[in-house]
N, C-alpha and C positions, 0 to 999 in steps of 0.2 A: 155642384153647389154653384147657382152664380154669385159675382164678387159683391151683389146687393143682397147679399144674406145678413140677417141682424144677429150678432155674435155678443153674446153679456160680456164675455171677456173683458172688449173695449169697449162697456159702455158700466166699469164699477160693478159687476155682478147683477146688473140688473136686467131683466126681459124687456121687452117692447112696451108692456102693459106699466112698469115700473115696480112688479116686486122682485124679491130677490130669488135668483135661479140657484135654486140650493148645490146644481153640480159645480157650481163656481165656487162654492162655501170651502173654506179653508181646511174645515174638518171633513169634509165630502173625500171618500178614497185612504185619507190617515187615520181613520179613526180617533181625531181629536191629537193627533201628535203632530210635534212640528217640525217643519220640512231638512231642518239639519239630521233629526233622530231617524228620519226616514230616511234619507241621502247616507248615512251611517249603516243603516241595514241592508240596504243596496249592493254598497261596498264589498259588504263581508262576503258576497255569493251568492247570496239569495238562499242559506240554509234554512229548510224548511221543518228542522225538529233541533229542537235543544239536544246539547252534547248528554246530557244524566238518560238517555232514552236508552234501555238496555235491548243490546239487539243479539238475539241468540243467533245469527250467522256468524259473528265477530266472536263467539264464545263455542264456537268445536259443536255448533246445532243445538244447544242447553241450554231451556229456560234457565230462569233465576233460580227457583226450585231445583236444579240440577237434574229435573226429567227431559228427555227429547221433544224438542219439536219438531211435530210432522211436519211443519210445513218447509224444513230445511230439507229433508229427505230428497233423494235424486227420485225416486218413482212416486214422489207426489206431483202430481198434474200430467203432463205431458213426458216425466222424468222417465219412464219405465217404456215408452214407445222409442223404433227407433226411431236415429235423427232423422232420415229422407220421411219416413209417414209425417212426423211433427210437421216439417217444413210443406209438406203438401197439404196436410188440413189448414195451415197457414195462407199457402197459395190460394186456396179456394174458400176463406173467410169463415171456416170453422162448419159450413155446411155440410159436407160430408159426415160429421162428427157422429151423426144420428144412426146415417147406414154404418159407418165403422164400428162403432160403438157394440151394437147387435151382434157383427162376425167376432169381435173380442171378447165379449164375454161368454 
């Protein structure tokens, strides 16, 4: 960008034609929250989930109803494959999965 670029932030939030630039609006990006509230959220470390979310991985792999959560099993996903094989698949970006899948089935 050149130094002659018009910046709405330097002109009261107005575009060159005089209309408001919505990107400069105080509600843009903050969802109507005030700056202090957003700053406090940021200071908490970017927690993305509320504390009251039940996580089977923190309860021995059991769901709230007491049944096993299949996603926490060691044989879910790559868990049943040897470590070296998983690493090789990762190195190839998953391209080899199709051929290897036929061999394993």
